[in-house]
DOPA-889628 format. One record per residue (C-alpha): residue in three letters; x, y, z. Coordinates in steps of 0.5 Angstrom, whole numbers, padded with zeros to 4 digits, always signed. Each point is the difference from the previous one (the first is absolute). Layout:
N
ALAXYZ...
***
This chain:
288
UNK+0035-0129-0133UNK-0006+0002-0003UNK-0001+0007-0001UNK-0007+0001+0004UNK+0003-0002+0006UNK+0007+0004-0001UNK-0003+0006+0000UNK-0005-0001+0006UNK+0007-0001+0004UNK+0003+0006-0003UNK-0006+0004+0002UNK+0000-0002+0007UNK+0007+0001+0000UNK-0001+0008-0002UNK-0007+0000+0005UNK+0006-0002+0006UNK+0004+0005-0002UNK-0004+0006-0001UNK-0004-0001+0007UNK+0007-0001+0003UNK+0002+0009-0003UNK-0007+0002+0002UNK+0002-0002+0008UNK+0007+0003-0001UNK-0003+0005-0003UNK-0006+0002+0003UNK+0001+0001+0008UNK-0008-0001+0000UNK+0001-0007-0002UNK+0002-0006+0006UNK+0000-0007-0001UNK-0004-0003+0006UNK+0000-0009-0001UNK+0001+0001-0007UNK-0007+0005+0000UNK+0001+0007-0003UNK-0002+0006+0005UNK-0001+0006-0001UNK+0001+0005+0005UNK+0001+0008+0002UNK+0004+0004-0005UNK+0007+0002+0004UNK-0001+0008+0001UNK+0008+0003+0001UNK-0002+0007+0000UNK-0007+0001+0001UNK-0002+0007-0003UNK-0004+0006+0005UNK-0007+0002+0000UNK+0002+0006-0003UNK+0006-0004-0004UNK-0004+0004-0007UNK+0001+0007+0002UNK+0009-0003+0001UNK+0004-0001-0006UNK+0007-0005+0002UNK+0006+0003+0001UNK+0005+0001-0004UNK+0007-0005+0001UNK+0003+0006-0003UNK+0002+0007+0002UNK-0002+0006-0006UNK+0004+0004-0002UNK-0002+0008-0001UNK+0001+0000-0006UNK-0004-0006+0000UNK-0006+0003+0004UNK+0001+0006-0004UNK-0001-0004-0008UNK-0005-0004+0003UNK-0005+0006+0003UNK+0002+0006-0004UNK-0006-0001-0005UNK-0005+0001+0007UNK+0004+0006+0001UNK-0001+0004-0006UNK-0007-0002+0000UNK-0001+0003+0007UNK+0003+0006-0002UNK-0004+0001-0007UNK-0006-0001+0005UNK+0002+0004+0006UNK+0006+0005-0001UNK+0004-0004+0004UNK+0007+0000-0002UNK+0002-0008-0003UNK+0007+0001+0003UNK-0004+0002+0008UNK-0004-0006+0000UNK+0006-0005-0002UNK+0004+0003+0004UNK-0004-0001+0005UNK-0002-0007-0001UNK+0008-0002-0001UNK+0000+0004+0008UNK-0006-0003+0003UNK+0000-0007-0003UNK+0008-0001+0000UNK+0000-0002-0008UNK-0006-0004+0002UNK+0003-0005+0004UNK-0003+0003+0007UNK-0005-0005+0003UNK-0006+0005-0001UNK+0002+0000-0008UNK+0001-0007+0000UNK-0007-0002+0004UNK-0004+0005+0000UNK+0001+0004-0007UNK+0001+0005+0004UNK+0006+0005-0003UNK+0000+0007+0004UNK-0002-0003+0006UNK-0007+0003+0001UNK-0004-0001+0007UNK-0007-0003+0000UNK-0003+0007+0004UNK-0007+0000+0001UNK-0003+0001-0007UNK+0003-0007-0003UNK-0004-0006-0001UNK+0004-0005-0003UNK+0006-0005+0002UNK+0004+0001+0006UNK+0006-0001+0002UNK+0005+0001+0007UNK+0007+0001+0002UNK+0003+0005+0004UNK+0002+0006-0001UNK-0002+0007+0003UNK-0004-0005+0005UNK+0001-0008+0000UNK-0006-0002-0003UNK-0001+0006-0005UNK-0005-0002-0005UNK+0002+0000-0009UNK-0004+0000-0005UNK+0000-0007-0004UNK-0001+0001-0008UNK-0002-0005-0004UNK+0005+0002-0006UNK+0007+0005+0000UNK-0004+0005-0005UNK-0006+0001+0006UNK+0006+0002+0004UNK+0002+0006-0005UNK-0006+0001-0001UNK-0003+0001+0007UNK+0007+0004+0001UNK-0002+0005-0005UNK-0008+0001+0004UNK+0004-0001+0006UNK+0003+0008-0002UNK-0007+0003-0003UNK+0000+0003+0007UNK-0001+0007+0002UNK+0007+0000+0004UNK+0003-0002-0008UNK-0004+0004-0003UNK+0006+0006-0002UNK+0004-0005-0003UNK-0004-0002-0005UNK+0000+0008-0003UNK+0008-0002-0001UNK+0001-0003-0007UNK+0001-0007-0001UNK+0007+0000-0001UNK+0002+0004+0006UNK+0003-0006+0004UNK+0003+0004+0005UNK-0006+0005+0001UNK-0003-0007+0002UNK+0005-0002+0003UNK+0001+0005+0005UNK-0009+0001+0000UNK-0001-0007+0003UNK+0005+0002+0005UNK-0002+0007+0002UNK-0008-0003+0000UNK+0003-0006+0005UNK-0001-0006-0004UNK+0007-0003+0004UNK+0002+0002+0006UNK+0008-0001-0002UNK+0002+0006-0001UNK+0005-0002-0005UNK-0006-0002-0005UNK+0000+0005-0006UNK+0008-0001+0000UNK-0001-0008-0001UNK-0005+0001-0005UNK+0004+0004-0004UNK+0006-0004+0001UNK-0004-0006-0002UNK-0003+0004-0007UNK+0007+0002-0002UNK+0004-0006+0002UNK-0006-0005-0004UNK+0000+0006-0005UNK-0009+0000+0001UNK-0001+0007-0002UNK+0000-0004-0008UNK-0006-0002+0001UNK-0003+0006+0002UNK-0004+0005-0005UNK-0001+0006-0001UNK-0007+0002-0001UNK-0004+0006-0004UNK-0002+0006+0003UNK-0008-0002-0002UNK+0002-0008+0003UNK+0002+0002+0006UNK-0006+0005+0002UNK-0004-0005-0002UNK+0004-0005+0004UNK-0001+0005+0005UNK-0007+0000+0001UNK-0002-0007+0000UNK+0005-0002+0005UNK-0003+0007+0005UNK-0006-0004-0002UNK+0003-0006+0004UNK+0003+0003+0006UNK-0003-0003+0007UNK+0000+0006+0004UNK+0001+0000+0008UNK+0006-0005-0001UNK+0003-0002+0008UNK+0007+0003+0001UNK+0006-0003+0001UNK+0006+0002+0005UNK+0005+0005-0002UNK+0007-0001+0000UNK+0006+0005+0002UNK+0005+0000-0006UNK+0007-0001+0002UNK+0005+0004-0003UNK+0002-0004-0007UNK+0006-0004-0001UNK+0005+0002-0006UNK-0002-0006-0004UNK-0006-0005+0000UNK+0002-0007-0004UNK-0005-0006+0000UNK+0003-0006+0003UNK-0004-0007-0002UNK+0001-0006+0004UNK+0003-0006-0002UNK+0001-0007+0003UNK+0005+0000+0005UNK-0002+0008+0002UNK-0001+0002+0007UNK-0001+0007+0003UNK+0007+0001+0003UNK+0003-0002-0007UNK-0003+0005-0003UNK+0001+0005+0004UNK+0007-0001+0001UNK+0000-0001-0008UNK-0003+0008+0000UNK+0005+0002+0006UNK-0007+0000+0003UNK-0002-0002+0009UNK-0006-0005+0000UNK-0003+0005+0003UNK-0001+0006-0005UNK-0001-0005-0005UNK-0006-0002+0003UNK-0003+0006+0002UNK+0001+0003-0008UNK-0003-0007-0002UNK-0006+0001+0005UNK+0002-0006+0002UNK-0002-0004+0008UNK+0004-0006-0001UNK+0006-0002-0003UNK-0004-0006-0005UNK+0001+0001-0007UNK-0001-0005-0006UNK+0003+0000-0008UNK-0003+0005-0004UNK-0001+0005+0006UNK+0001+0007-0003UNK+0005+0004+0006UNK+0001+0007-0001UNK+0007+0002+0002UNK+0004+0007+0002UNK+0007+0000-0003
***
C-alpha cells in the first residue's frame, strides 16, 4: 500500500477515536445528526453567592489533639499580644467548636460561637440558639476568629482578667464565669477540666514583671467601655467530681447519662443543653 494512503487512513482513524473520547469525557458535547453541538455546562452543586466566605465541610471529624496541634500557635501568638492564656483560648475553642467539628466552625470559621452584635459589619449566618434565628459572625479564616475572640474580651467587664498572670489558667477560667461570659454554671470547671485533660497549660508562658506591666498598659488602652451586661446565673452546688465526655458515633444523651449514672435531665442541666441533639466531637460535662 502506498505510504501516503496508509498515513491518511491512520490519521482518520485516530481523529475518529479522539472525537468519541471527547464526547464521552466532556458532558457539554453531544452529537446530533453527525454534528457536534455545545451545550451549557451541567452544574451539579452550585455555589451560593457568599460561598467565598464558607469553606467546604470536612468529611471526617477532627480529634481534640488534631485541633490543638492545628491552632496552638495562633493561641500562643494571641497570648503574647494580649495576655490571655493560650490554654484558656484553646479550651474555649475546643468547647465552643466541638474540636472544630461544629457547623459554625466548618462553614463560618467561627470557633467561639460569637454572635453578630450591632458593631459587627462582616459576614453573617443564622442558626437557632437563644432565639430561632440568632445571627453569628462569619470569618474568612479560622485565625480571624481567634483574633476576634481576643478583641471580644477587650471590654470593661473583663478588664480585671488582664491583670492576672498569663499562665494563671484557673484564675482566668473562674474570672470568665464570674464576669458572665457563659451562662453554664459549670463553665469554669469545664475549662479547667479540658486544660488538664489535654495538658494545655504547657503552652502558657510566664512573663517578667516588666513585660506584664507593659502588656497591661497596652491592653487597657484597647478596653471597650460600657459593654452590655449578660444575665447572671445562680450557682448550683458543685458535684463531687467533674469529667469530660467526648461524643462518639452512636452516642446519645441517654446512653451517656447511663454510663455515668446520671439522669438525662441532670446531664442537660449540667451542660446547659436545650435539646437532646448531639454531634460527633461535642464535649459533654459529666459528674461522678
